N, C-alpha and C positions, 0 to 999 in steps of 0.2 A: 198050679192049676189055674187056668184062666176062667173067671166067672162067665157064665152064659146069660145073656139077656134076650128076652123075646120082645119084639116090637111089632105092632100092627103097621102095615104100610099099604099105600095105594099107588099104583103105577101112574105115571104122568098122563096116561090115556084116560084115567078115571077121575078127571077133575072138571065136572060140569060147571058151566058158568065162568070159567077162567079163560081169558084170552090166551091162545097158544103163543109160546115164546118164539122170537126170531133167533135167539142165541141161548145156548145152554152150556154151562161149565159143569163138568163132571169130575169130582175129586172125592172118591169114595173108598179109598184104601183097599183095593182088591175086588170090589164088587161091581166093576164096570160093566161086565156082560149082563148080570142080572138087572142092572139099571137100564141098559139098552133094551133088554127084553120087556121091561115094564113101560117103555115109552115107544115101542115099535110102531104103533098106530100113529102116534104124533109125528114120528120121524118120516113115515111114509106119506102122511097127508099134509103136514104143514112145513116140512123140510127146513128146520132150524139149522143154523151153523153151530158146530160143536167145538168145544175146547176140552180135551180129556187129558187128565194127568194119570200116568201109570207109574207104579213103583214096585220094587221087589228087592229083597235082600241079595239076590244073585243075578248075574248077567243072564244065565240060562232061564231062570224063572221070568225075568223081565222080557226076554226075547219071545217066550211062549205067549205071554200076555199081549205083547205088541202084535204078534202074528194073528192071534185070535181077534183082537180089536179090529185090525185092518180087514180081515176076512168078513167079520160081521158087518162092518160099515159098508164095505164094497157090495155085499149082498143087498144092502138097503139103498144102494144107489148113491153112495158118497165117495168123494175123492178125499183121500187121507194123506196128510203130509206131516212128517215129524218136524217139530220146531227146534231151533238151536237149544242145546242143553243149558239149563239155568243153574243147576247145582253140579259143579264140577269136582269139588274137593270134599266129597262126603263118602261114607262107607255104605251107601245105599244107591241103587240104580233108579233114577227118576227121569221120566221123559214127558214131554207135552206134545199133544197131537191136535192138529187143526183139521176139521172135517167139514167139507162143503158139499151140498147136494150137487151132483153132476148136472142136473137139469136147472140149476139156479140161474136166475136172470139178474144181472147186476142192476142196481137202481141207476137211473139216469144221473149223469154228472151235473152238479149245480152250475148254473150260468155264472159267468165271471162276475165276481163281486157279491154273489148271492150267499147268504149265511143260512146254514141248515143246522138244526139241533134244538135242544130244549130252550135255549136262550134267544132263538131267532124270533123276531117280531114279524107279524104278518102285515 
């Protein structure tokens, strides 16, 4: 028997005073859809890029999760693509998904020789 644990949680939408993220990685061992539900407002309003890991013990279970993930994100206005498999020789089905808002505007390309990032000096 697996012990049960209760935990209080708040959706990402309920984080006053916290700057919304530009990028979110979701690796929650089967709870991907509830996590997306908890951050639906953030996804609709702030449009972060997502990296989602899905896993399952079976190919059929994994395929169901992948279809549900793609449907949910498409309904939220995201383009979803499966990334190349990272774990090939394991007895578990794992995949990674990159999701970008369809209405996303790419940042302007840096001028030649310009350095951008945390180490760049102004």
